C-alpha positions in Angstrom: 80.1 55.5 7.2 78.7 52.3 5.8 79.9 50.7 2.5 77.0 49.6 0.3 77.3 46.6 -2.0 74.5 45.3 -4.3 73.6 41.6 -4.0 71.3 40.3 -6.8 68.7 37.5 -6.7 68.9 36.3 -3.1 66.0 34.1 -1.7 64.1 35.5 1.3 62.3 33.7 4.1 60.1 35.6 6.5 60.4 34.1 10.0 57.6 33.8 12.6 58.6 34.9 16.1 62.3 34.7 15.4 64.9 37.5 14.9 68.4 36.7 13.5 71.4 38.9 14.3 74.8 38.8 12.5 77.3 36.4 14.2 74.4 34.5 15.6 74.1 30.7 15.1 70.6 29.2 15.6 68.3 26.5 14.2 64.6 26.7 13.3 62.0 24.5 11.5 60.7 25.4 8.1 57.3 24.0 7.0 55.8 26.3 4.5 56.2 25.2 0.9 57.3 28.7 -0.2 60.0 28.8 2.4 61.2 25.3 1.6 61.5 26.3 -2.1 63.6 29.4 -1.0 65.9 27.1 1.0 66.3 24.8 -2.0 67.2 27.7 -4.3 69.7 29.0 -1.8 71.4 25.6 -1.5 71.5 25.3 -5.2 73.4 28.6 -5.5 75.8 29.7 -2.7 74.0 28.5 0.5 73.2 32.1 1.4 69.7 33.3 2.3 68.1 36.5 3.6 66.1 36.1 6.9 63.7 38.7 8.2 60.8 38.7 10.7 57.1 38.8 10.2 55.0 41.4 12.0 52.3 38.9 12.9 53.1 35.3 13.6 49.5 34.2 12.8 49.8 35.0 9.1 50.5 31.8 7.1 50.9 33.3 3.7 52.8 36.6 4.2 53.1 39.4 1.5 55.8 42.0 1.3 53.8 44.2 3.6 53.8 41.6 6.3 57.6 41.5 7.2 60.4 43.9 8.1 62.6 45.2 5.3 65.8 45.0 7.3 67.2 41.6 8.2 70.3 39.4 8.1 72.0 37.6 5.4 72.8 34.1 6.7 74.9 31.1 5.6 73.1 27.8 5.7 75.2 25.3 7.7 73.0 22.3 7.9 69.6 21.0 6.7 67.7 18.0 8.2 64.4 16.6 7.0 61.8 16.0 9.7 58.6 13.9 9.7 55.7 15.6 8.0 57.7 17.3 5.2 59.2 19.9 7.6 62.9 20.8 7.5 65.2 21.8 10.4 67.8 24.4 9.3 71.0 25.5 11.0 72.2 29.0 10.0 74.8 31.6 10.9 74.2 35.3 10.6 76.7 37.1 8.4 75.7 40.7 7.6 72.8 43.2 7.9 70.9 44.0 4.7 67.8 45.8 3.6 65.3 44.9 0.8 65.7 47.3 -2.1 63.6 45.5 -4.7 61.4 42.5 -4.6 62.1 40.7 -7.9 59.5 37.9 -7.6 57.1 36.5 -5.0 56.4 33.1 -6.4 57.3 30.3 -6.1 59.3 32.0 -3.3 60.5 35.5 -2.4 63.6 36.6 -4.4 65.0 40.1 -3.7 67.7 42.6 -4.4 69.5 43.6 -1.2 71.5 46.6 0.0 74.1 45.4 2.5 75.6 47.3 5.4 79.2 46.9 6.8 79.8 48.1 10.3 82.1 51.1 10.3 82.8 53.4 13.2 85.4 55.8 14.5 86.7 54.5 17.8 86.5 57.8 19.8 85.8 58.3 23.5 82.1 58.2 23.0 82.2 54.8 21.2 84.5 53.3 23.9 82.2 54.7 26.7 79.1 53.1 25.0 80.8 49.8 24.7 81.9 49.8 28.4 78.4 50.8 29.5 76.8 48.0 27.5 79.2 45.4 28.9 78.6 46.6 32.5 74.9 46.6 32.0 75.0 43.1 30.4 77.0 41.8 33.4 74.4 43.2 35.8 71.7 41.6 33.7 73.4 38.2 33.9 73.8 38.6 37.7 70.1 39.3 38.3 68.4 37.1 35.7 70.3 33.8 35.9 69.1 33.2 32.4 72.6 33.5 30.8 75.7 31.6 31.8 78.2 33.7 33.7 81.0 32.5 31.3 79.4 34.5 28.5 80.5 37.8 30.0 84.2 36.7 29.6 83.8 36.2 25.9 81.7 39.3 25.4 84.3 41.5 27.3 87.0 40.3 24.8 85.1 41.7 21.8 86.7 44.8 20.4 84.4 45.5 17.5 81.5 47.7 18.7 79.0 46.5 16.1 79.7 42.8 16.8 79.5 43.5 20.6 76.0 45.0 20.2 74.7 42.2 18.1 76.0 39.4 20.3 74.6 41.0 23.5 71.2 41.6 21.8 71.0 38.0 20.8 71.7 36.8 24.4 69.0 38.9 26.2 65.3 38.2 26.4 63.5 40.9 24.3 60.3 41.2 22.4 60.4 40.9 18.6 59.8 44.7 18.1 62.7 45.5 20.5 65.0 43.1 18.7 64.0 44.6 15.4 65.0 48.1 16.7 68.6 46.7 17.2 68.6 45.1 13.7 67.3 48.3 12.1 70.1 50.4 13.7 72.6 50.2 10.9 74.8 52.9 12.5 76.9 51.3 15.2 76.7 54.2 17.8 72.9 54.3 17.4 72.8 50.5 17.9 74.9 50.7 21.1 72.7 53.5 22.5 69.4 51.5 21.8 71.0 48.4 23.3 72.0 50.2 26.4 68.5 51.7 27.0 66.9 48.2 26.5 69.4 46.6 29.0 68.6 49.2 31.6 64.9 48.7 31.1 65.2 44.9 31.4 67.4 45.2 34.5 64.6 47.3 36.2 62.0 44.7 35.3 64.2 41.8 36.5 64.8 43.6 39.8 61.0 43.9 40.3 60.7 40.2 39.6 63.4 39.4 42.1 61.6 41.3 44.8 58.4 39.4 44.1 60.3 36.1 44.2 61.8 37.0 47.5 58.3 37.7 48.9 57.1 34.3 47.7 60.2 32.6 49.2 59.3 34.2 52.6 55.8 32.8 52.3 57.3 29.4 51.7 59.4 29.7 54.8 56.3 30.6 56.6 54.7 27.4 55.4 57.7 25.4 56.6 57.3 27.0 60.0 53.6 26.0 60.1 54.6 22.5 59.2 57.1 22.4 62.2 54.4 23.7 64.5 51.9 21.1 63.2 54.5 18.4 64.0 54.7 19.8 67.5 50.9 19.7 67.8 51.1 16.1 66.6 53.6 15.2 69.3 51.4 16.9 71.9 48.4 14.9 70.7 50.4 11.7 71.0 51.2 12.6 74.6 47.6 13.2 75.3 46.5 10.0 73.7 44.4 11.7 71.0 43.9 9.8 67.7 45.4 11.0 64.4 43.2 10.2 61.3 46.2 10.4 58.9 48.3 8.1 61.0 45.5 5.5 61.0 45.1 5.9 57.2 48.9 5.4 56.7 48.9 2.3 58.9 46.0 0.9 56.9 47.9 1.5 53.7 50.9 -0.4 55.0 48.8 -3.3 56.1 47.1 -3.6 52.7 50.4 -3.4 50.9 51.9 -6.2 53.1 48.9 -8.4 52.5 49.0 -8.0 48.7 52.6 -9.2 48.4 53.3 -7.4 45.1 57.0 -8.1 44.9 60.1 -6.3 45.9 60.1 -3.5 43.2 56.5 -2.6 43.6 56.6 -2.9 47.4 59.6 -0.5 47.5 58.0 2.1 45.2 54.7 2.1 47.1 56.4 2.1 50.5 58.5 5.2 49.4 55.3 7.0 48.4 53.6 6.1 51.7 56.6 7.4 53.5 56.5 10.7 51.6 52.8 11.0 52.3 53.4 10.5 56.1 55.9 13.5 56.0 53.5 15.9 54.3 50.8 18.1 55.8 47.3 16.8 55.1 46.4 20.2 53.7 49.1 20.3 51.0 48.2 19.6 47.4 51.0 17.0 46.9 49.5 15.0 49.9 46.3 14.5 48.0 48.1 13.4 44.8 50.2 10.8 46.6 47.1 9.5 48.6 45.2 9.0 45.3 48.1 7.2 43.7 48.7 4.8 46.6 44.9 4.0 46.8 44.9 3.2 43.1 47.7 0.7 43.5 46.1 -0.9 46.6 42.6 -1.1 45.1 43.6 -3.0 41.9 42.8 -6.7 41.8 46.4 -7.9 41.7 45.5 -11.4 43.0 41.7 -11.6 42.6 40.4 -13.6 39.7 37.2 -15.6 39.0 37.5 -19.3 38.4 36.5 -20.4 34.9 33.6 -22.8 34.7 34.7 -25.1 31.9 31.4 -26.8 31.0 30.9 -27.1 27.3 27.3 -28.1 27.5 26.5 -25.1 29.8 28.4 -22.7 27.5 26.5 -23.9 24.5 23.3 -23.5 26.3 24.1 -20.0 27.4 25.1 -19.0 23.8 21.9 -20.6 22.4 19.8 -18.8 24.9 21.2 -15.4 24.1 21.5 -15.6 20.3 19.7 -17.3 17.4 22.0 -18.4 14.6 25.7 -17.3 14.7 26.9 -20.9 14.6 30.5 -20.0 13.6 30.9 -17.7 16.5 29.4 -20.1 19.0 31.6 -22.9 17.7 34.8 -20.8 18.1 33.9 -20.0 21.7 33.3 -23.7 22.5 36.6 -24.6 20.9 38.4 -22.1 23.1 36.8 -23.5 26.2 37.8 -27.1 25.2 41.4 -26.2 24.7 41.5 -24.2 28.0 40.1 -27.3 29.8 42.9 -29.4 28.4 45.9 -27.0 28.8 44.9 -25.2 32.0 47.2 -22.4 31.1 46.2 -21.0 27.7 46.4 -17.3 27.3 43.2 -15.5 26.4 42.8 -15.3 22.6 42.0 -12.0 20.9 38.8 -12.4 18.9 37.7 -9.7 16.5 34.0 -9.8 15.6 33.4 -8.0 12.3 30.0 -7.2 10.9 27.4 -4.6 10.2 25.7 -2.6 13.0 23.1 -4.3 15.1 24.0 -7.9 14.5 24.8 -8.5 18.1 28.6 -8.3 18.3 28.6 -6.6 21.7 25.9 -9.0 23.2 28.0 -12.0 21.9 30.9 -10.7 24.1 28.6 -10.5 27.1 27.4 -14.1 26.5 31.0 -15.3 26.3 31.7 -13.7 29.7 28.5 -15.3 31.1 29.4 -18.7 29.7 32.9 -18.4 31.3 31.6 -17.1 34.6 33.9 -14.0 34.1 33.2 -10.3 34.8 32.5 -8.2 31.7 34.1 -4.8 30.8 33.3 -2.8 27.8 35.4 0.1 26.4 34.2 2.0 23.4 37.0 3.2 21.1 34.9 5.2 18.7 36.6 8.6 18.2 39.4 7.9 20.8 42.5 9.9 19.6 44.5 10.4 22.8 47.1 7.7 23.7 46.5 8.6 27.4 43.1 6.9 27.1 44.9 3.6 26.8 48.1 4.1 28.8 47.0 6.8 31.2 48.5 10.2 32.0 51.9 10.7 33.6 51.7 11.9 37.2 53.5 15.1 36.3 50.3 16.4 34.8 47.6 18.1 37.0 44.6 15.9 37.2 46.4 12.8 35.9 44.5 9.5 36.0 45.1 5.9 34.9 44.1 4.8 31.4 40.7 3.3 30.8 42.1 -0.3 30.6 43.4 -0.1 34.2 40.2 1.7 35.2 38.1 -1.1 33.7 40.1 -3.8 35.5 39.5 -2.0 38.8 35.8 -1.8 38.1 35.6 -5.5 37.2 37.3 -6.3 40.5 39.2 -9.3 39.0 42.4 -9.6 36.9 40.8 -11.9 34.3 37.6 -10.3 33.0 36.3 -10.5 29.4 37.4 -7.1 28.1 35.6 -5.8 25.0 37.2 -3.1 22.8 34.1 -1.9 20.9 34.4 -0.1 17.5 38.1 -0.7 17.2 37.9 0.3 13.5 37.0 3.9 14.6 40.2 4.7 16.4 41.8 8.1 15.5 45.2 9.7 16.1 46.5 13.3 16.3 49.3 15.2 18.1 48.4 13.6 21.4 49.6 10.2 20.2 48.4 7.1 18.3 46.0 4.9 20.5 46.2 2.1 17.9 50.0 1.7 18.5 49.4 1.8 22.3 46.9 -1.1 21.9 49.6 -3.3 20.2 51.2 -3.9 23.6 47.8 -4.6 25.2 46.7 -7.1 22.6 50.0 -9.0 22.3 50.0 -12.1 24.6 53.9 -11.9 24.7 53.9 -8.3 26.0 50.8 -7.7 28.1 52.1 -9.8 31.0 53.8 -6.6 32.1 51.6 -3.8 30.8 52.7 -0.5 32.4 50.3 2.3 32.7 51.9 5.8 32.6 50.1 6.8 35.8 50.9 3.7 37.8 54.5 3.3 36.6 54.4 -0.3 37.7 53.7 -3.4 35.6 50.2 -5.1 35.7 49.6 -8.6 34.4 46.9 -8.6 31.6 47.8 -12.0 30.2 44.7 -13.7 31.9 42.3 -11.1 30.4 40.2 -12.4 27.5 40.3 -9.5 25.0 37.5 -9.3 22.4 37.2 -6.6 19.8 34.4 -5.5 17.4 34.4 -3.6 14.1 32.1 -2.8 11.3 34.9 -3.1 8.7 38.5 -4.3 8.6 39.7 -1.7 6.1 40.3 1.1 8.7 42.0 -1.1 11.3 45.9 -0.6 11.2 47.6 -3.7 9.8 49.9 -4.4 12.8 46.9 -4.3 15.1 44.8 -6.5 12.8 47.7 -9.0 12.7 47.2 -9.7 16.5 43.5 -10.6 16.2 41.5 -13.6 15.0 38.8 -12.3 12.7 35.3 -13.8 12.9 32.8 -12.5 10.4 29.3 -11.9 11.9 27.1 -11.5 8.8 23.6 -10.1 8.6 20.5 -12.2 9.5 18.0 -13.7 7.1 14.3 -12.8 7.3 13.7 -16.2 9.0 16.5 -15.6 11.5 15.1 -12.1 12.2 11.6 -13.5 12.7 12.9 -16.1 15.2 15.0 -13.4 17.0 11.9 -11.1 17.2 9.6 -13.9 18.5 12.1 -15.5 21.0 14.0 -12.4 22.3 12.8 -9.0 21.2 9.1 -9.1 21.8 9.3 -10.7 25.3 12.1 -8.3 26.2 10.2 -5.2 25.1 7.0 -6.3 26.7 8.7 -6.7 30.0 10.4 -3.4 29.7 7.1 -1.6 29.0 5.2 -3.4 31.8 3.0 -5.5 29.6 1.8 -8.9 30.8 2.3 -11.9 28.5 -1.5 -11.9 27.7 -1.6 -8.1 27.1 0.1 -8.2 23.7 0.5 -10.7 20.9 2.2 -10.1 17.5 1.5 -12.4 14.6 4.3 -13.8 12.4 2.9 -12.0 9.4 3.0 -8.7 11.3 6.6 -9.3 12.3 7.6 -10.2 8.7 5.9 -7.0 7.5 7.8 -5.0 10.2 11.1 -6.6 9.0 10.4 -6.0 5.3 8.5 -2.6 5.2 9.8 -0.7 8.3 13.4 -1.7 8.6 16.4 -1.9 6.3 19.4 -3.3 8.1 21.6 -6.3 8.5 21.0 -6.6 12.3 17.9 -6.2 14.4 18.5 -2.8 16.1 15.9 -0.9 14.2 13.5 -3.9 14.4 13.9 -3.7 18.2 12.9 0.0 18.1 9.8 -0.7 16.0 8.7 -3.4 18.4 9.2 -0.9 21.2 6.9 1.5 19.3 4.2 -1.2 19.1 4.5 -1.8 22.9 4.2 1.9 23.7 1.1 2.3 21.7 -0.4 -0.9 23.0 0.3 0.4 26.6 -1.5 3.6 25.9 -4.7 1.8 24.7 -4.6 -0.6 27.7 -4.1 2.2 30.3 -6.9 4.3 28.7 -9.2 1.3 29.2 -10.0 0.9 25.5 -9.0 -2.8 25.4 -7.7 -5.4 27.8 -5.3 -6.9 25.3 -3.9 -6.0 21.9 -3.3 -8.3 18.9 -1.1 -7.1 16.1 -1.6 -8.6 12.6 -0.4 -7.6 9.2 -3.9 -6.0 8.7 -3.6 -3.4 11.5 0.2 -3.0 11.7 0.1 0.4 10.0 -2.1 1.8 12.8 0.8 1.2 15.2 3.8 2.0 13.0 2.3 4.3 10.4 2.9 4.0 6.6 5.6 1.6 5.5 9.0 3.2 5.3 10.8 1.0 2.8 10.2 -1.1 -0.2 12.6 -3.6 -1.8 13.1 -3.7 -5.5 11.1 -6.6 -7.0 11.7 -8.3 -10.4 10.2 -6.9 -13.5 7.1 -8.4 -15.1 8.9 -9.1 -18.4 12.4 -9.8 -19.7 13.8 -6.5 -20.9 16.7 -5.3 -23.1 19.5 -3.4 -21.5 18.2 -3.8 -17.9 20.1 -6.2 -15.5 19.7 -6.8 -11.8 23.0 -6.4 -9.9 23.8 -7.2 -6.3 25.7 -4.8 -4.0 26.9 -4.7 -0.4 26.2 -1.7 2.0 26.9 -1.1 5.6 23.3 -2.1 6.4 23.3 -5.3 4.4 22.8 -6.3 0.8 20.9 -4.4 -1.9 19.8 -5.0 -5.5 20.8 -2.6 -8.2 18.8 -2.2 -11.4 21.4 -1.2 -14.0 19.9 0.3 -17.2 21.7 1.0 -20.5 20.4 2.9 -23.5 22.0 3.2 -27.0 21.7 6.4 -29.1 23.2 7.5 -32.4 26.4 9.3 -31.7 30.2 9.0 -31.8 31.0 6.3 -29.2 30.6 8.3 -26.0 30.1 6.4 -22.8 28.0 8.4 -20.2 27.7 7.1 -16.6 25.1 8.5 -14.2 23.7 7.7 -10.7 26.5 9.1 -8.5 29.0 6.4 -9.3 32.5 6.2 -7.7 35.8 6.0 -9.6 36.1 2.2 -9.2 32.6 1.6 -10.7 33.4 4.0 -13.6 36.6 2.1 -14.3 34.6 -1.2 -14.3 32.3 0.2 -16.9 35.2 1.2 -19.1 36.8 -2.2 -18.7 33.5 -3.8 -19.7 33.2 -1.7 -22.8 36.7 -2.6 -23.8 35.9 -6.3 -23.4 32.7 -5.9 -25.5 34.6 -4.4 -28.4 36.7 -7.6 -28.6 33.7 -10.0 -28.7 31.1 -7.8 -30.5 30.7 -10.0 -33.5 30.0 -13.1 -31.5 26.8 -11.5 -30.2 25.5 -9.8 -33.4 26.9 -6.4 -32.4 28.1 -4.1 -35.2 31.9 -4.0 -35.4 32.1 -0.2 -35.4 29.4 0.4 -32.8 31.9 2.4 -30.7 32.1 4.9 -33.6 28.4 5.2 -34.3 26.5 4.7 -31.0 26.6 6.5 -27.6 26.0 4.4 -24.5 24.3 5.8 -21.4 24.7 3.6 -18.3 22.4 4.6 -15.4 21.9 3.2 -11.9 18.7 4.6 -10.2 18.6 6.4 -6.8 21.1 8.9 -8.0 21.2 10.7 -4.6 22.9 7.6 -3.1 26.7 7.3 -3.7 27.7 3.9 -5.2 31.2 2.4 -5.7 33.0 -0.9 -5.9 34.2 -3.3 -8.6 31.5 -6.0 -8.1 29.1 -4.4 -10.6 31.5 -5.0 -13.5 29.8 -8.1 -14.9 26.4 -6.5 -14.4 27.2 -3.4 -16.4 28.9 -5.4 -19.1 25.9 -7.7 -19.5 23.5 -4.7 -19.6 25.6 -3.1 -22.4 25.8 -6.3 -24.4 22.0 -6.7 -24.1 21.4 -3.1 -25.2 23.8 -3.3 -28.1 22.6 -6.8 -29.4 18.9 -6.3 -28.6 18.8 -9.6 -26.7 16.7 -9.3 -23.5 18.0 -10.4 -20.1 16.3 -13.0 -17.9 14.4 -11.0 -15.3 14.8 -13.8 -12.7 18.6 -13.6 -12.9 20.8 -11.4 -10.6 24.6 -11.3 -10.8 27.8 -10.0 -9.1 31.5 -10.0 -9.9 34.4 -8.0 -11.1 35.3 -8.1 -14.8 38.7 -7.9 -16.5 39.6 -6.7 -20.0 39.8 -10.4 -21.1 36.4 -11.2 -19.7 37.5 -13.1 -16.6 35.1 -12.9 -13.5 37.0 -12.0 -10.3 35.8 -12.7 -6.7 33.8 -10.3 -4.5 33.0 -9.7 -0.8 29.7 -9.6 1.1 28.3 -12.7 -0.7 25.8 -13.7 2.0 24.4 -10.2 2.3 24.0 -9.9 -1.5 22.2 -13.3 -1.5 19.7 -12.1 1.2 19.0 -9.1 -1.0 18.3 -11.3 -4.0 16.0 -13.5 -1.9 13.9 -10.4 -0.9 13.6 -9.3 -4.5 12.3 -12.7 -5.7 15.4 -13.7 -7.7 15.5 -17.3 -8.8 19.1 -17.5 -10.2 22.3 -15.9 -9.0 25.4 -15.8 -11.2 28.6 -15.2 -9.1 32.4 -15.6 -9.4 33.7 -19.2 -9.3 36.2 -18.3 -6.6 33.3 -17.5 -4.3 32.0 -21.1 -4.3 33.6 -21.5 -0.8 31.2 -18.9 0.5 28.2 -21.1 -0.3 28.8 -22.8 3.1 27.6 -19.6 4.8 24.3 -19.4 2.9 21.3 -20.8 4.8 19.8 -24.0 3.4 16.4 -22.4 3.0 17.9 -20.0 0.5 19.8 -22.6 -1.3 16.6 -24.5 -1.9 14.8 -21.5 -3.5 17.7 -19.9 -5.5 19.9 -21.6 -8.1 23.6 -20.6 -7.7 25.7 -20.5 -10.9 29.5 -20.0 -10.5 31.1 -18.4 -13.5 34.8 -18.1 -14.5 34.2 -16.0 -17.7 31.8 -13.5 -19.2 30.8 -16.2 -21.7 29.3 -18.3 -18.9 27.6 -15.2 -17.4 25.9 -14.4 -20.8 25.0 -18.0 -21.4 22.7 -17.9 -18.3 21.7 -14.3 -18.4 20.6 -13.6 -22.0 17.3 -15.0 -23.0 18.5 -15.7 -26.5 22.2 -15.9 -27.4 23.0 -15.5 -31.1 26.5 -16.5 -31.7 28.7 -15.8 -34.7 28.6 -19.4 -35.7 24.8 -19.4 -35.8 24.7 -16.3 -37.9 26.9 -17.9 -40.5 24.5 -20.8 -40.7 
């Protein structure tokens, strides 16, 4: 009988879909935190761990009721960390054991075990069972071909019955429940009997499978016979002079290939494919796959390209016709053309147009293509998470096709189009690969000369393609990808620019789209300005275009009904066509107020003004922040408060205000999340005003990040913030000194109406913001 030995405090791991036998060596991956902790505990002690099997592989967090009680004590041979915090473990089965007591379940399963040592009397029955199992296993190997024939030699040499049963059970293909039956059989004779029954059952199943395979093989032989007969029919047709459509197609393929002159390697590969196609029956599935592949190769524009029209005056005219403003972008395109005209061999640069939605990034790319006389291809990358979208599928997959880059080149019909990757900041990645990494080869001028699509398996030259990308933000673009691109910021439009765009482009375009004659509709400048201010809130002109389309539709209805012959839209009747105004912009207050400061913020649709309010109350120095503020903005408020405590006396603030007063900082429109460091100086100014009682100039707006020492740090989105200040009627903007360089991007019309004051420290900010500054020196006087 079995000898029992108590083993205390051994870690346990429940396995999913795996069964471990004694004397078995295998590896598996561990990813659950609980299992990893069990491994670590085992390694810290004696490297032994108890492995058992879960009933259901779909359970992620098993309980003691979810796994078998009998399993195998194993020795951990090797551990290897894998990406994603998983661990690959190599173990060797040592001995059967059964859970007697579960000591603890967290942080991992730790159990008391009852072990079983194989012990059997070698009588005639035991020897007969061993011989029967070996013979059955030999027959299993012969039929299945799943186990090497050499294994039977090593198995036959085993003299211990228990070990023999375990090794054979580990070699054959069984369900988890069947394997567990063998593991549960602690008595050796019972184990041999169960193994023998399972082997006989498996042999019967394998024999049925073999019969089925033989039938299928006979059918294949039949297909080969049919192919032979078809070849005879083909020969008869040749004798009779009848035409063969497939032969004509193959001959046409060979002619196209010869004409293309693709080089020895590609010619050889495509020729081999054509030869294979010629030997296949037209009705076979592989025949269609090869034909599609060869046609893809032959239809690509390997040698076709449009000739660039290097005419700087024409290019400037095209860009000016299509877009109002955007001088930096136009200047960059003209520079590229000039260099191309001088070098005749410059590779296409990779321009990344970054800006808010609706500012015309995609249409700029179209204009570049028109100015160069090139074809235009657009590929949207928003939500693309499969690498095969870029590189294509390998031909081993059913339904494989080339990637969208090669597909776009084919549609363009030339090898040097302007290729736009739209929304490159919205790329994703998952288990199917990383499209951003695949784009590295495409956008690298040193590598894309021999871009290899997985489907084509031959290099295609992309070096003459002019790649352009667009994005709303740079923060989500992977750094290696961004490093290959030249970033051009496309900022939002001013009201004057939007008015000109509407008059010159949008109104005529929408009138033509809605079938309105030039005299059928007129829109005044005041009506367009009201549409921009009261019905849209955006950096670009996409929503403005929709509103103009609304006006055109309603005008068309009145004209078709016969109510009027023409429609004139003014600021007086605009609401009849667009309804009540949708937006209003914050305007400056009527009076200078204490504790209220106008800040400037950047959003995805342009700049906004923020009215920051601060109240003081008797308390214990608590700082309360409301208005759905993000962590960065909360930290800016804390930094501002710390700065105020160091300079309190200079502005007539009680030294111990932080022990006697509570401060409440609030930014209205609490439903809208707000974050960013650029409100630091604004919140600090509002708190100083509230604590000192000195009002803030209502015509002043400010932006900048604050440090504990009162330094003002630079910010982004300066132009958009300036446009927001202009809309609100601000006369003076205080901004970080390091942003002086950004004044170049501010339109002259705004510079004339707003005074810009650069500030290095909070003292400079307060000097211009506070209506009356009472310094410590003046108090002493």
